[in-house]
C-alpha positions in Angstrom: 0.0 0.0 0.0 1.6 3.3 -1.0 1.2 6.3 1.2 3.9 8.9 0.8 3.1 10.6 4.1 5.4 11.1 7.1 3.9 10.6 10.5 4.6 13.0 13.2 6.7 15.7 11.6 5.1 18.4 13.7 7.3 19.0 16.7 10.2 16.9 15.7 12.2 20.0 14.7 14.8 18.0 12.7 17.9 19.8 11.8 18.9 20.0 8.1 21.9 18.4 6.7 23.4 15.0 6.0 25.2 13.0 8.6 28.6 11.8 7.6 28.5 8.0 7.3 31.3 5.7 8.3 32.1 2.4 6.8 30.2 -0.6 8.0 31.7 -3.3 10.2 33.8 -6.3 9.2 30.7 -8.2 8.1 28.3 -5.7 6.6 24.9 -6.4 5.1 21.9 -8.4 6.0 23.5 -11.8 6.6 21.7 -12.2 9.9 18.5 -12.7 7.8 19.8 -15.5 5.7 18.5 -18.3 7.9 15.2 -16.7 8.8 12.0 -18.8 8.4 10.5 -15.7 6.7 10.9 -15.6 2.9 10.4 -11.8 3.2 13.4 -11.5 5.5 15.6 -13.8 3.4 15.0 -11.5 0.4 16.9 -8.8 2.3 19.8 -11.0 3.3 22.0 -9.6 0.5 21.2 -5.9 1.2 24.2 -3.8 2.2 22.1 -2.7 5.3 23.2 -4.6 8.3 19.7 -5.9 9.2 18.8 -7.6 12.4 15.7 -9.7 12.8 13.4 -8.6 15.6 14.9 -10.0 18.8 17.1 -9.5 21.8 20.3 -9.2 19.8 19.0 -6.0 18.1 18.0 -4.4 21.4 21.2 -5.3 23.1 23.2 -3.8 20.2 21.2 -0.6 20.3 21.6 -0.2 24.0 25.3 -1.0 23.9 26.0 1.4 21.1 23.5 4.0 22.2 21.8 4.1 18.8 18.2 4.4 17.9 16.4 1.6 16.2 15.3 1.8 12.6 12.4 -0.7 12.3 11.2 -1.5 8.8 8.0 -3.6 8.6 6.6 -5.2 5.4 5.7 -8.4 3.8 6.6 -10.6 0.9 3.9 -9.6 -1.6 3.9 -5.9 -0.8 4.7 -4.1 -4.1 5.9 -0.8 -2.5 8.0 -2.7 0.0 9.9 -4.1 -2.9 10.1 -0.7 -4.5 11.6 0.9 -1.3 14.0 -2.0 -0.9 15.2 -1.6 -4.5 15.5 2.2 -4.2 16.8 2.7 -0.7 18.0 -0.5 1.0 20.3 -1.5 -1.8 21.8 2.0 -2.1 25.3 1.9 -0.6 25.2 5.5 0.7 21.9 4.9 2.5 23.1 1.6 3.8 26.3 3.3 5.2 24.1 5.9 6.9 21.8 3.3 8.5 24.7 1.0 9.6 26.7 3.9 11.2 23.9 5.6 13.1 21.1 3.1 13.6 20.4 -0.5 14.5 18.3 -1.6 11.5 15.6 -4.2 12.2 13.5 -5.9 9.5 10.1 -7.3 10.5 7.7 -9.6 8.5 4.3 -8.3 9.6 2.8 -11.6 8.7 5.2 -13.4 11.0 4.8 -10.8 13.8 1.3 -9.3 13.6 1.4 -8.0 17.2 4.6 -6.1 16.5 3.1 -4.7 13.3 -0.1 -3.8 15.1 1.7 -1.8 17.8 3.8 0.3 15.4 0.9 0.6 13.0 -1.2 2.1 15.8 1.6 4.7 16.5 1.8 5.8 12.9 -1.9 5.9 12.4 -2.3 8.0 15.6 0.4 10.5 14.6 -0.4 10.7 10.9 -4.1 9.8 10.6 -3.4 6.7 8.5 -0.8 4.1 7.9 0.3 1.3 5.5 3.2 -0.7 4.3 6.1 -0.4 4.0 6.0 0.8 7.6 9.2 2.6 8.7 9.6 3.6 12.3 12.5 5.2 14.2 12.5 4.3 17.9 14.6 4.5 21.1 16.9 1.5 21.8 14.1 0.1 23.9 11.8 0.1 20.9 9.5 3.1 21.8 8.7 5.0 18.6 9.2 8.7 18.1 8.9 9.1 14.4 7.2 7.0 11.6 6.7 7.0 7.9 5.3 4.7 5.2 6.8 4.6 1.7 9.5 7.3 1.1 11.5 7.8 -2.1 15.3 7.7 -1.5 15.5 11.5 -2.2 13.0 14.3 -1.8 10.7 14.8 -4.7 7.6 16.8 -5.5 7.6 18.3 -2.0 7.8 14.9 -0.3 10.7 14.2 2.0 13.3 11.6 1.0 14.3 8.7 3.1 18.0 9.3 3.1 17.7 13.0 4.2 15.1 12.1 6.8 17.3 9.4 8.3 20.3 11.7 8.3 18.4 14.5 10.2 17.1 12.0 12.7 20.6 10.7 13.3 21.9 14.2 13.9 19.0 15.0 16.2 19.7 11.9 18.3 23.3 12.8 18.6 22.5 16.4 19.7 19.2 15.9 21.7 18.8 12.2 22.7 16.9 13.2 25.8 14.4 15.3 23.8 13.7 12.5 21.4 13.2 10.1 24.4 10.7 12.5 25.9 8.9 12.8 22.6 8.7 9.0 22.3 7.0 8.8 25.7 4.7 11.7 25.0 3.5 10.3 21.7 2.9 6.8 22.9 1.2 7.7 26.2 -2.3 6.5 26.2 -2.2 4.4 23.1 -4.0 1.1 23.6 -5.5 2.1 27.0 -8.9 0.7 27.6 -11.2 0.7 30.6 -11.9 -2.7 32.2 -15.3 -4.2 31.8 -16.8 -5.5 35.1 -17.7 -9.2 35.5 -21.3 -9.8 34.4 -21.6 -6.6 32.3 -24.7 -6.8 30.1 -24.5 -7.3 26.4 -26.1 -4.4 24.5 -29.1 -5.9 22.8 -29.1 -3.3 20.0 -25.4 -3.6 19.0 -26.0 -5.8 15.9 -28.9 -3.5 14.8 -26.7 -0.5 15.1 -23.9 -2.2 13.1 -26.3 -3.0 10.3 -27.5 0.6 10.2 -23.9 1.9 10.1 -23.1 -0.4 7.2 -26.2 0.8 5.4 -25.0 4.4 5.7 -21.7 3.4 4.1 -23.0 1.0 1.4 -22.4 1.9 -2.2 -25.7 1.2 -3.9 -24.2 1.6 -7.4 -21.1 -0.6 -7.1 -21.6 -2.6 -4.0 -19.2 -2.6 -1.1 -18.7 -0.1 1.6 -16.9 3.2 1.4 -14.4 4.1 -1.3 -12.5 5.0 -3.4 -10.5 1.9 -2.6 -12.7 -1.1 -2.2 -11.8 -3.9 0.2 -13.9 -7.1 0.4 -14.4 -6.7 4.3 -15.7 -10.3 4.4 -16.7 -10.1 8.1 -19.2 -7.4 7.1 -20.6 -9.7 4.4 -20.9 -12.7 6.6 -22.7 -10.7 9.3 -25.2 -9.2 6.8 -25.9 -12.7 5.4 -27.0 -13.8 8.9 -29.5 -11.0 9.3 -33.2 -11.8 9.0 -33.8 -8.6 7.0 -33.7 -9.3 3.2 -32.8 -5.6 2.6 -29.7 -6.0 4.8 -28.7 -9.3 3.2 -29.1 -7.7 -0.2 -26.2 -5.3 0.6 -23.9 -8.4 0.9 -25.4 -10.1 -2.2 -24.9 -7.0 -4.3 -21.3 -6.7 -3.1 -20.6 -10.3 -3.9 -22.1 -9.9 -7.4 -20.0 -6.8 -8.1 -16.8 -8.4 -6.9 -17.4 -11.6 -9.0 -17.9 -9.4 -12.1 -15.0 -7.1 -11.4 -11.3 -7.2 -12.1 -10.6 -8.0 -8.4 -11.8 -11.5 -9.4 -9.4 -13.3 -11.7 -11.7 -13.9 -14.7 -9.4 -16.6 -16.2 -8.2 -18.7 -13.3 -10.5 -17.9 -10.4 -9.4 -16.5 -7.0 -9.5 -12.9 -5.8 -6.9 -10.2 -5.6 -6.6 -8.4 -2.2 -8.5 -5.2 -2.9 -9.6 -2.9 -5.7 -8.1 0.6 -6.3 -11.3 2.0 -7.7 -15.0 2.0 -6.6 -16.1 -0.3 -9.4 -13.9 -3.3 -8.3 -12.2 -3.2 -11.7 -8.6 -2.4 -11.1 -7.1 -4.6 -8.3 -4.0 -4.4 -6.2 -2.8 -7.6 -7.8 -1.5 -9.7 -4.9 -3.5 -12.8 -3.9 -3.7 -13.6 -0.2 -4.7 -17.0 1.2 -7.0 -15.4 3.7 -8.8 -13.6 0.9 -9.6 -16.9 -0.9 -10.7 -18.6 2.3 -12.9 -15.9 3.6 -14.5 -15.0 0.3 -15.2 -18.6 -0.4 -17.1 -18.8 2.9 -19.0 -15.6 2.0 -20.1 -17.0 -1.4 -21.0 -20.3 0.2 -23.1 -18.5 2.7 -24.8 -16.5 -0.1 -25.6 -19.8 -1.8 -27.0 -21.2 1.4 -29.2 -18.2 1.9 -30.5 -17.8 -1.7 -30.0 -21.2 -3.4 -28.6 -19.4 -6.4 -25.9 -21.5 -8.1 -23.8 -18.5 -9.3 -22.6 -18.1 -5.7 -21.7 -21.7 -5.4 -19.8 -21.5 -8.7 -17.7 -18.6 -7.5 -16.9 -20.4 -4.3 -15.9 -23.5 -6.1 -13.6 -21.6 -8.5 -12.0 -19.8 -5.6 -11.3 -22.9 -3.6 -10.1 -24.8 -6.7 -7.8 -21.9 -7.5 -6.2 -22.1 -4.1 -5.9 -25.9 -4.2 -4.1 -25.8 -7.6 -1.9 -22.7 -7.2 -1.4 -22.1 -3.5 -1.2 -25.5 -2.0 2.0 -26.9 -0.4 2.8 -30.4 -1.5 2.6 -31.6 2.1 -0.9 -30.2 2.6 -0.8 -26.7 3.9 -1.4 -23.5 1.8 1.1 -20.8 0.9 0.5 -17.4 2.3 0.2 -15.4 -0.9 1.1 -14.8 -4.5 2.8 -11.6 -5.4 1.4 -8.8 -7.5 4.1 -9.4 -10.1 6.9 -11.7 -11.2 10.3 -10.8 -9.7 11.4 -7.5 -11.1 8.2 -7.3 -13.3 5.7 -4.4 -13.4 2.9 -4.6 -11.0 0.1 -6.7 -12.4 2.0 -7.6 -15.6 1.0 -11.3 -15.4 -2.7 -10.5 -15.1 -3.1 -7.5 -17.5 -3.3 -7.4 -21.3 -2.3 -5.0 -24.1 -4.5 -5.0 -27.1 -1.7 -6.6 -29.1 -1.2 -9.5 -26.6 -5.0 -10.0 -26.4 -5.1 -10.2 -30.2 -2.1 -12.5 -30.4 -3.9 -15.0 -28.1 -7.3 -14.9 -29.8 -6.5 -13.8 -33.4 -8.2 -11.0 -35.3 -11.9 -11.3 -35.9 -15.1 -12.4 -34.2 -13.7 -14.4 -31.3 -11.4 -11.5 -30.2 -14.2 -9.0 -30.6 -16.7 -11.1 -28.6 -14.1 -11.6 -25.8 -13.2 -7.9 -25.8 -16.8 -7.0 -25.4 -17.2 -9.5 -22.6 -14.1 -8.4 -20.6 -14.1 -4.7 -21.4 -10.8 -4.8 -23.3 -9.9 -1.6 -25.2 -7.2 -0.8 -27.7 -5.9 2.0 -25.4 -6.3 0.2 -22.1 -9.1 0.2 -19.6 -7.4 0.4 -16.2 -5.4 3.5 -15.9 -2.3 1.4 -16.3 -1.0 2.8 -19.5 -2.2 0.8 -22.4 -2.9 -2.3 -20.4 -6.3 -3.9 -19.7 -7.7 -5.7 -16.7 -10.3 -8.3 -17.5 -13.7 -7.7 -15.9 -17.2 -8.8 -16.8 -18.3 -5.8 -18.9 -21.3 -7.5 -20.6 -23.6 -10.4 -19.8 -24.0 -13.4 -22.0 -27.6 -12.3 -22.8 -26.4 -8.9 -23.9 -23.7 -10.4 -26.1 -26.1 -12.8 -27.7 -28.4 -10.0 -28.6 -25.6 -7.9 -30.0 -24.0 -10.7 -32.0 -27.2 -12.5 -33.2 -25.9 -15.7 -31.7 -27.7 -18.0 -29.3 -26.7 -17.8 -25.6 -25.3 -21.4 -25.7 -23.1 -20.5 -28.7 -21.9 -17.3 -26.9 -21.0 -19.4 -23.8 -19.1 -21.9 -25.9 -17.1 -19.3 -27.7 -16.3 -17.4 -24.5 -15.1 -20.7 -23.0 -12.8 -21.2 -26.0 -11.5 -17.6 -25.6 -10.9 -18.1 -21.9 -8.9 -21.3 -22.6 -6.7 -19.5 -25.1 -6.1 -16.5 -22.9 -5.3 -18.8 -20.0 -2.7 -20.7 -22.0 -1.2 -17.5 -23.3 -0.9 -16.1 -19.8 0.6 -19.3 -18.5 3.6 -18.7 -20.7 4.4 -15.4 -18.9 6.8 -15.2 -15.9 4.6 -16.1 -12.9 4.1 -14.0 -9.8 6.4 -15.1 -7.0 4.8 -17.2 -4.2 5.3 -16.5 -0.5 5.7 -20.1 0.5 5.3 -19.8 4.2 2.4 -21.6 5.8 0.6 -19.3 8.3 -1.4 -21.0 11.0 -4.4 -18.7 11.2 -4.8 -18.3 7.5 -4.7 -22.1 7.0 -7.3 -22.5 9.7 -9.6 -20.2 7.8 -9.0 -22.4 4.7 -10.0 -25.5 6.7 -13.2 -23.8 7.8 -13.9 -22.8 4.1 -13.2 -26.3 2.9 -15.4 -27.9 5.5 -18.2 -25.5 4.7 -17.8 -26.3 1.0 -17.9 -30.1 1.7 -21.1 -29.7 3.6 -22.8 -27.2 1.2 -21.6 -28.5 -2.1 -21.6 -32.2 -1.1 -18.1 -32.7 -2.5 -15.8 -35.2 -0.7 -12.7 -33.7 -2.3 -13.0 -30.6 -0.2 -13.4 -32.7 3.0 -10.3 -34.6 2.2 -8.4 -31.4 1.5 -9.5 -29.9 4.9 -8.4 -33.0 6.8 -5.1 -33.2 5.0 -4.4 -29.5 5.7 -5.3 -30.1 9.4 -3.0 -33.1 9.7 -0.2 -31.0 8.3 -0.8 -28.1 10.6 -1.0 -30.2 13.7 2.2 -31.9 12.7 4.2 -28.8 11.7 2.8 -26.0 13.9 1.0 -27.5 16.9 2.8 -29.5 19.6 3.3 -29.9 23.3 1.4 -30.4 26.5 0.4 -27.8 27.3 -0.2 -27.0 23.7 2.0 -24.5 21.9 1.4 -23.1 18.4 3.9 -21.7 15.9 2.8 -18.8 13.8 4.2 -20.2 10.5 6.3 -22.8 8.8 8.5 -22.4 5.7 10.6 -25.0 4.0 10.9 -27.1 7.0 11.7 -24.2 9.4 9.2 -23.3 12.1 8.5 -19.6 12.5 8.0 -17.5 15.7 5.6 -18.3 18.5 2.0 -18.2 17.5 -0.2 -15.2 18.3 -3.7 -15.1 19.8 -5.3 -15.2 16.4 -3.5 -18.4 15.6 -4.8 -20.2 18.7 -8.3 -18.9 18.2 -8.5 -19.6 14.5 -7.1 -23.1 14.9 -9.6 -23.8 17.7 -12.4 -22.8 15.2 -11.0 -25.1 12.6 -10.8 -28.0 15.0 -14.4 -27.5 15.9 -15.4 -27.4 12.3 -13.7 -30.8 11.9 -15.4 -32.1 15.0 -18.7 -31.0 13.7 -18.1 -32.9 10.4 -16.4 -36.0 11.8 -17.8 -36.4 15.3 -14.2 -37.3 16.4 -14.0 -36.1 20.0 -10.2 -35.6 19.6 -10.9 -32.5 17.5 -13.1 -31.1 20.3 -10.4 -31.9 22.8 -7.8 -30.1 20.7 -10.0 -27.1 20.4 -10.4 -27.0 24.2 -6.6 -27.3 24.7 -6.1 -24.4 22.3 -8.6 -22.1 24.0 -7.2 -22.9 27.4 -3.8 -22.0 26.1 -5.2 -18.8 24.6 -6.6 -17.8 28.0 -3.4 -18.6 29.8 -1.0 -16.9 27.4 -3.0 -14.0 26.0 -5.9 -13.3 28.4 -6.1 -9.9 30.1 -7.3 -10.9 33.5 -7.6 -7.3 34.6 -9.6 -5.6 31.8 -10.9 -8.5 29.8 -10.3 -9.7 26.2 -7.1 -11.1 24.7 -3.8 -9.5 23.8 -2.6 -10.0 20.2 0.7 -11.5 21.2 3.1 -12.2 24.0 5.4 -9.6 25.5 8.0 -9.5 22.6 9.7 -6.5 24.3 6.9 -4.3 22.9 6.2 -0.9 24.4 2.5 -1.7 23.7 0.6 -5.0 23.9 -2.2 -4.4 21.4 -5.6 -6.0 22.0 -7.3 -6.6 18.6 -10.9 -5.4 18.5 -11.8 -4.7 14.9 -12.5 -7.3 12.2 -10.9 -5.9 9.1 -9.4 -8.0 6.3 -9.5 -11.0 8.7 -11.5 -11.5 11.9 -9.8 -10.3 15.1 -8.5 -12.7 17.7 -11.2 -11.7 20.1 -14.0 -12.2 17.6 -12.6 -15.6 16.7 -12.2 -16.6 20.3 -15.8 -15.7 21.2 -17.1 -17.7 18.2 -14.9 -20.7 19.0 -15.8 -20.7 22.7 -19.5 -20.5 21.8 -19.1 -23.4 19.3 -17.2 -25.5 21.9 -20.0 -25.0 24.4 -22.6 -26.1 21.8 -20.5 -29.1 20.8 -20.4 -30.5 24.3 -17.6 -28.4 25.9 -19.7 -27.3 28.9 -21.2 -24.3 30.6 -17.8 -22.6 31.5 -17.2 -21.9 27.8 -20.5 -20.1 27.5 -19.5 -17.8 30.3 -16.1 -17.3 28.8 -17.6 -16.4 25.4 -20.0 -13.9 27.0 -17.3 -12.3 29.1 -15.0 -11.7 26.1 -18.0 -10.5 24.0 -18.9 -8.0 26.7 -15.4 -6.6 26.7 -15.3 -6.3 23.0 -18.7 -4.7 22.8 -17.6 -2.0 25.2 -14.6 -1.2 22.9 -16.6 -0.9 19.7 -19.7 0.8 21.1 -19.3 3.9 19.0 -18.5 1.9 15.8 -20.2 -1.5 16.1 -19.7 -2.3 12.4 -16.0 -2.7 13.1 -16.7 -6.1 14.8 -19.0 -7.8 12.4 -17.5 -11.3 12.7 -18.4 -11.1 16.4 -21.8 -9.7 15.7 -22.7 -12.6 13.3 -23.1 -14.6 16.5 -24.8 -11.9 18.5 -28.3 -13.5 18.7 -26.7 -16.6 20.1 -24.7 -14.6 22.6 -27.8 -12.7 23.7 -29.6 -16.0 24.2 -26.7 -17.2 26.4 -26.8 -14.0 28.4 -30.6 -14.4 28.9 -30.4 -18.1 29.8 -32.3 -19.0 26.7 -32.2 -22.1 24.6 -28.7 -21.5 23.3 -27.4 -21.5 26.9 -28.9 -25.0 27.5 -27.9 -26.6 24.2 
């Protein structure tokens, strides 16, 4: 995500000028990252910047040398992370500056979501918004005083350059370290503070209704989705609306799903969805494909099919899951984290987009090309604001094309099928987007839940087998011990860092989906073990709710509340505890679910639509609180 905005310039009073840079040490460069379980970190191992991974060694070096930390946070498929790495972190002069005056720390946000959440909160609080790459300057203890997202290496068009900014911060630290430390404490004071919720606090009965009303205010009736100009799937919102008894409220979700399926955010050739759209019409995507996007959207389309019985939703779900099974599956059973927006060193979206000449070369001149161009909105001069390139989207229906061409609808479908086959074969010859091959626990848990739902709704044993195989791999590679411990990720035989709250909660939900399907009580026992570990390791016994991660030397322990691209740890925990109680886990899990729900409701009271994954279970939670049928089930 590209935001060329500095956070917190006001009050920093940086002095102008470049700081003279001394040569790096005897072993310069990012060699410490070479053995990392993160593919993103390994990409930076040959940088001239002397990167450290997040850990005690970096903090010790910063304290010993009395240097501030430069913390750079990104992820493998982040296009602008790659741009900044190419422009700045391979530049010898910038590397000398960082090596001389800072301890540089590289963080994979997908490996360390709690670390990312803490620094993201700081940048958002001081700048009003944030994104990736996320670049933060902090005291040797890790407390931030200055942050930025993408910065060009040198100042341009009135925007500050990274090199000059780092140099001024280095000079300021040398001249006024105490002042920057005071600034760090002042700017982080109060972040993350939340009032405790008393035991037995009531659940607000109108919270779900208020969330639905808030979504209705932000709904785009012309294009589907909520807000703009960028459009994110926000699957928790869709899943929530599909549970509502109001057809008008469910219609907002259905319209959004229809618009996404027709848009360029949906890969019209191979299936699967890109992460978000850069325009209100869903036509021009940010081209990376995330595993959680496939899993959660498949669940949304399956839920839409369950609600309406309309096969088009089942077909999109099937294509999405089949895409992930073919293109994102690890040979041992788990799923890769993501596919990049581009091939290495390629232009963003080059694999997915088409010039008129390439489109013609694939289809030939004449009727087939013209029919496909009308179907997918392809223009000679481009249709996506990407130069002369086109992104395929569903610009015309089969019925409209039949009327325009004088062909029958069956003939139009057959010819479009031929065109798609030819385009798919032509695209397959291009350099493919790179894959982030790490297996993330929580994201794979979402895929297990999607596959289990597909097996139940579509009556296809293939999905059930895939879910069980994925679960077997996860419990072999990432879950172990008594008491149980979870790893966040696995990559090429190397386990990643300790799991976070969202990993424990999502895996518990996946285990309960497997128990529901198989009746095997071992899955229920595994879910209970995970939830007990969640309470023990991440529970806030004073205020309620769950912290995102362990201590990890963070100046802030964030507690996830909002359901954004993925459901929060707290929402997942509530849903899993409620499901465990229903599936024979006992009354204590009902009380635990209600207690966490009460804490989360108190945090989102003014913006209830930020916790829609939680609110999809709100009627059941209210029944529990009232001692109704759900409490006795």
